[in-house]
C-alpha positions as a printed NumPy array, in Angstrom:
array([[  4.076,  27.32 ,  -9.023],
       [  2.483,  26.197,  -5.672],
       [  0.023,  28.658,  -3.831],
       [  0.98 ,  30.643,  -0.879],
       [ -1.322,  28.51 ,   1.047],
       [ -0.263,  25.724,  -0.384],
       [  3.703,  26.273,   0.723],
       [  2.894,  27.542,   4.203],
       [  0.99 ,  24.339,   5.183],
       [  3.904,  22.511,   3.884],
       [  6.187,  24.045,   6.141],
       [  3.78 ,  23.702,   9.019],
       [  3.873,  19.741,   8.152],
       [  7.381,  19.185,   7.745],
       [  8.428,  21.138,  11.039],
       [  5.176,  19.49 ,  13.226],
       [  6.227,  16.104,  11.86 ],
       [  3.067,  14.166,  13.132],
       [  4.08 ,  10.802,  12.2  ],
       [  7.334,  11.585,  14.155],
       [  5.996,  12.428,  17.771],
       [  6.614,  10.082,  20.197],
       [  3.222,   8.921,  21.352],
       [  0.132,   7.891,  19.941],
       [ -1.577,  10.221,  22.307],
       [  0.829,  13.205,  21.051],
       [  0.214,  12.189,  17.152],
       [ -3.597,  12.89 ,  17.929],
       [ -3.593,  15.822,  19.842],
       [ -1.157,  17.15 ,  16.848],
       [ -4.067,  16.098,  13.763],
       [ -6.606,  17.619,  16.004],
       [ -5.186,  20.386,  16.651],
       [ -5.067,  20.777,  12.712],
       [ -8.752,  19.879,  12.734],
       [ -9.376,  22.718,  14.745],
       [ -7.869,  25.408,  12.055],
       [-11.035,  24.262,   9.944],
       [-14.222,  24.668,  12.055],
       [-17.373,  23.644,  10.298],
       [-19.318,  25.927,   8.42 ],
       [-22.034,  27.331,  10.529],
       [-25.274,  26.483,   8.338],
       [-23.846,  22.555,   8.518],
       [-26.179,  20.654,  10.774],
       [-24.04 ,  17.873,  12.81 ],
       [-26.126,  15.735,  14.902],
       [-24.325,  12.3  ,  17.093],
       [-25.853,   9.146,  16.276],
       [-24.933,   5.647,  17.265],
       [-25.091,   3.621,  13.998],
       [-25.321,  -0.125,  14.885],
       [-22.878,   0.577,  17.876],
       [-20.999,   2.528,  15.754],
       [-20.236,   6.39 ,  17.106],
       [-21.247,   8.539,  14.282],
       [-22.503,  11.849,  13.375],
       [-24.814,  12.904,  10.756],
       [-23.731,  15.754,   8.755],
       [-25.875,  17.631,   6.412],
       [-25.582,  21.129,   4.738],
       [-28.827,  23.249,   4.118],
       [-31.026,  21.384,   1.593],
       [-29.179,  18.252,   1.637],
       [-31.6  ,  14.715,   0.759],
       [-31.977,  12.715,   3.537],
       [-32.324,   9.608,   1.187],
       [-28.763,   9.947,  -0.393],
       [-25.862,   9.26 ,   2.039],
       [-22.094,   9.629,   1.903],
       [-20.822,   7.234,   4.482],
       [-17.308,   8.9  ,   5.084],
       [-14.495,   7.471,   6.879],
       [-11.829,   9.182,   8.147],
       [ -8.148,   9.133,   7.742],
       [ -5.325,   9.085,  10.245],
       [ -3.788,   5.328,   9.666],
       [ -5.934,   3.747,  11.76 ],
       [ -4.572,   5.512,  15.195],
       [ -5.326,   9.135,  14.745],
       [ -8.259,  11.03 ,  13.499],
       [-11.619,  11.426,  14.355],
       [-14.98 ,  13.029,  13.494],
       [-13.82 ,  16.181,  14.782],
       [-10.669,  16.427,  12.332],
       [-13.053,  15.586,   9.619],
       [-16.391,  17.457,   9.987],
       [-15.444,  20.464,   8.118],
       [-14.199,  18.118,   5.07 ],
       [-17.331,  16.317,   5.206],
       [-19.435,  19.285,   5.414],
       [-18.215,  20.412,   2.218],
       [-18.848,  16.854,   0.633],
       [-22.396,  17.614,   1.569],
       [-22.928,  20.814,   0.668],
       [-21.605,  20.182,  -2.952],
       [-23.419,  17.015,  -3.59 ],
       [-26.701,  18.075,  -1.791],
       [-26.42 ,  14.304,   0.112],
       [-26.275,  14.019,   3.408],
       [-23.034,  12.528,   5.453],
       [-22.586,  10.212,   7.614],
       [-18.815,  10.624,   9.134],
       [-17.823,   7.381,  11.528],
       [-15.876,   7.57 ,  14.861],
       [-14.562,   4.037,  14.469],
       [-12.218,   2.143,  16.807],
       [ -8.668,   3.218,  16.653],
       [ -6.078,   1.13 ,  17.077],
       [ -3.489,   0.222,  19.378],
       [ -7.165,   0.167,  21.837],
       [ -8.94 ,  -2.187,  19.28 ],
       [ -6.704,  -3.299,  16.447],
       [ -7.373,  -4.702,  12.946],
       [-10.389,  -5.719,  12.189],
       [-12.054,  -3.226,  14.517],
       [-12.316,  -0.246,  11.904],
       [-13.684,  -2.756,   9.028],
       [-15.884,  -4.28 ,  11.756],
       [-17.191,  -0.678,  12.509],
       [-17.496,   0.125,   8.8  ],
       [-19.547,  -2.548,   7.861],
       [-21.855,  -2.335,  10.586],
       [-22.499,   1.33 ,   9.582],
       [-23.42 ,   0.375,   6.566],
       [-26.011,  -2.164,   7.382],
       [-27.338,  -0.334,   9.419],
       [-28.062,   2.622,   6.789],
       [-29.635,  -0.262,   4.911],
       [-31.756,  -1.208,   8.185],
       [-32.906,   1.789,   8.405],
       [-34.162,   2.397,   4.744],
       [-31.563,   3.458,   2.75 ],
       [-31.213,   1.806,  -0.503],
       [-27.827,   0.628,  -1.06 ],
       [-27.723,   2.076,  -4.695],
       [-27.968,   5.615,  -2.901],
       [-25.162,   4.904,  -0.919],
       [-21.656,   6.338,  -1.538],
       [-18.878,   5.292,   0.269],
       [-15.798,   7.787,   0.71 ],
       [-12.585,   8.11 ,   2.731],
       [ -8.993,   9.213,   2.642],
       [ -5.673,   7.639,   3.223],
       [ -6.679,   5.091,   5.704],
       [-10.357,   5.628,   5.69 ],
       [ -9.699,   5.419,   1.639],
       [ -8.175,   1.814,   1.836],
       [-11.033,   1.374,   4.509],
       [-13.782,   2.385,   2.05 ],
       [-12.378,  -0.437,  -0.549],
       [-11.833,  -3.559,   2.257],
       [-15.385,  -2.717,   3.38 ],
       [-16.949,  -3.151,  -0.46 ],
       [-14.684,  -6.639,  -0.213],
       [-16.369,  -7.577,   2.91 ],
       [-19.532,  -6.551,   2.085],
       [-19.651,  -8.312,  -1.482],
       [-17.949, -11.363,   0.548],
       [-20.667, -11.294,   3.048],
       [-23.084, -11.036,   0.4  ],
       [-24.466,  -7.868,   0.657],
       [-25.936,  -5.543,  -1.585],
       [-22.92 ,  -3.173,  -2.698],
       [-23.567,   0.974,  -2.706],
       [-23.161,   3.193,  -5.52 ],
       [-20.002,   3.802,  -5.562],
       [-16.907,   4.894,  -3.873],
       [-14.522,   7.79 ,  -3.284],
       [-10.955,   7.672,  -2.156],
       [ -8.616,  10.293,  -1.33 ],
       [ -4.999,   9.366,  -1.147],
       [ -5.752,   6.159,  -0.136],
       [ -3.689,   3.839,   2.032],
       [ -3.95 ,   0.186,   0.626],
       [ -0.637,  -1.593,   1.574],
       [  0.264,  -1.798,   4.964],
       [  3.515,  -3.352,   4.095],
       [  4.63 ,   0.161,   2.574],
       [  6.167,  -1.356,  -0.358],
       [  5.012,   1.036,  -3.185],
       [  8.497,   2.84 ,  -4.947],
       [  7.197,   5.882,  -4.277],
       [  7.698,   5.736,  -0.622],
       [ 11.271,   6.011,  -1.354],
       [ 11.472,   8.149,  -4.597],
       [  9.165,  10.828,  -3.044],
       [ 10.618,  11.276,   0.116],
       [ 12.18 ,  14.427,  -0.136],
       [  8.858,  16.274,  -1.592],
       [  6.236,  14.64 ,   0.998],
       [  6.065,  16.742,   3.678],
       [  4.005,  14.467,   6.102],
       [  4.128,  10.963,   5.006],
       [  7.597,   8.929,   5.611],
       [  8.159,   5.194,   5.315],
       [  9.434,   5.014,   9.185],
       [  6.154,   6.583,  10.191],
       [  3.628,   4.898,   8.167],
       [  5.098,   1.79 ,   8.974],
       [  5.05 ,   2.542,  12.817],
       [  1.071,   3.167,  12.007],
       [  0.82 ,  -0.095,  10.291],
       [  2.685,  -2.058,  13.053],
       [  0.218,  -0.546,  15.662],
       [ -3.05 ,  -0.934,  13.722],
       [ -2.243,  -4.605,  12.416],
       [ -0.633,  -5.708,  16.284],
       [  0.999,  -8.986,  14.531],
       [ -1.366,  -9.823,  11.349],
       [ -0.497, -10.608,   8.448],
       [  0.269,  -7.037,   6.308],
       [ -0.993,  -8.485,   3.228],
       [ -4.587,  -9.564,   4.326],
       [ -6.378,  -8.298,   1.666],
       [ -8.827,  -6.686,   4.212],
       [ -5.893,  -4.959,   5.648],
       [ -4.386,  -3.782,   2.678],
       [ -6.52 ,  -4.064,  -0.163],
       [ -4.244,  -4.152,  -2.83 ],
       [ -4.193,  -7.713,  -2.542],
       [ -7.556,  -8.42 ,  -2.386],
       [ -9.705,  -9.742,  -5.818],
       [-11.637,  -6.349,  -6.622],
       [-13.959,  -8.256,  -8.897],
       [-17.438,  -6.977,  -8.812],
       [-17.248,  -3.612,  -7.027],
       [-18.813,  -0.713,  -8.059],
       [-17.396,   2.409,  -9.721],
       [-14.317,   4.119,  -8.303],
       [-13.122,   7.505,  -7.745],
       [ -9.199,   7.81 ,  -6.257],
       [ -7.839,  11.27 ,  -6.312],
       [ -3.902,  11.652,  -5.044],
       [ -1.646,  14.315,  -5.366],
       [  2.035,  13.962,  -6.934],
       [  3.681,  14.542,  -4.199],
       [  3.165,  11.58 ,  -1.938],
       [  4.795,   8.683,  -0.701],
       [  1.608,   7.362,  -0.892],
       [  0.92 ,   7.637,  -4.384],
       [  1.866,   4.16 ,  -5.469],
       [ -1.062,   2.785,  -3.18 ],
       [ -3.2  ,   4.921,  -5.102],
       [ -1.939,   4.094,  -8.624],
       [ -1.639,   0.129,  -8.103],
       [ -4.896,   0.067,  -6.673],
       [ -6.011,   1.803,  -9.628],
       [ -4.338,  -1.184, -12.028],
       [ -5.651,  -3.738,  -9.784],
       [ -9.277,  -2.538, -10.247],
       [ -8.905,  -2.032, -14.241],
       [ -7.717,  -5.44 , -14.089],
       [-10.708,  -6.591, -12.305],
       [-13.005,  -4.792, -15.048],
       [-13.88 ,  -2.024, -12.34 ],
       [-15.311,   1.193, -13.18 ],
       [-12.225,   3.144, -12.129],
       [-11.718,   7.104, -12.837],
       [ -7.722,   8.182, -11.251],
       [ -7.383,  12.142, -10.994],
       [ -3.482,  13.115, -10.167],
       [ -3.02 ,  16.305,  -9.134],
       [  0.222,  18.046,  -9.593],
       [  2.252,  19.514,  -6.808],
       [ -0.32 ,  18.582,  -4.428],
       [  0.435,  16.647,  -0.558],
       [ -1.279,  13.85 ,   0.619],
       [ -5.158,  14.311,   1.59 ],
       [ -4.651,  17.882,   0.28 ],
       [ -8.5  ,  19.016,   0.371],
       [ -8.434,  18.376,   4.223],
       [ -5.224,  20.194,   5.222],
       [ -5.489,  22.84 ,   2.198],
       [ -9.174,  23.746,   1.955],
       [ -8.761,  26.895,   0.603],
       [ -6.856,  26.264,  -2.768],
       [ -8.179,  25.928,  -5.972],
       [ -7.136,  22.098,  -6.496],
       [ -9.122,  21.56 ,  -2.906],
       [-12.111,  23.082,  -4.47 ],
       [-12.113,  21.036,  -7.556],
       [-11.803,  18.194,  -6.072],
       [-14.775,  18.473,  -3.66 ],
       [-17.063,  19.669,  -6.478],
       [-15.538,  16.236,  -8.882],
       [-16.651,  13.882,  -5.539],
       [-19.86 ,  15.866,  -5.99 ],
       [-20.663,  15.121,  -9.591],
       [-19.448,  11.821,  -9.489],
       [-21.569,  10.657,  -6.156],
       [-24.641,  12.762,  -7.685],
       [-23.892,  10.64 , -11.057],
       [-24.156,   7.84 ,  -9.649],
       [-26.729,   7.864,  -7.071],
       [-29.059,   8.921,  -9.588],
       [-28.634,   5.761, -11.866]])
């Protein structure tokens, strides 16, 4: 039986229908309001910075190591979301891992369609390397579109001959901009937030006429050979469930070391929307343990 807190969030999500709102501005405003419900802990240090020309923010819990970095890409379908909506989540990851985090305000569509977000992600990673942070001390992480962006960034870096980070973490990653997963239909009745119409709309805005099967937009279609270890978390009550399960299978076929964790009754990116429940705390602890294990290798 799910917790009362989770049930309350599910009801709020169904009522708000963020992805069904009439304009990009209204969708952005609605997600920002959700972010405001979960302020960052008072002892988390947050410092804006330009990361290779990309707006970003250092987020560090007390005692976090400055030479070990989680580079975080927020979710929001490449159209909505910001540092503000995800700062509290990233602060919890910094605290649990004792690593400093860098969260990006990468450019969003429709103002900046594909591949702007990817360009910003790779630029920020290259900038980290230029500051002296070693690649084996960096972990990429992201949720939803940010999770897909993390994998696309790995592919782009590999193609560019750039040294890859130690590992990557994806929470409910969006990896298929064709929106073709069977779970988009089979789990529609139990997902309070992500429906096919809304997800397809975000894809159309971001792609701006580009091929949805492009490997750097939809990493489900990418060659994943040679990528570092991946950790993928997903809720079972997600229309985007197949985006996680299929990317995990593709990673396994490419001989990538991948760990897949499914959470019963949980919704899309539940650690962001329901941070107080035990399952969310366990995800943060698991991300921290995974990150620490790989930066220490």
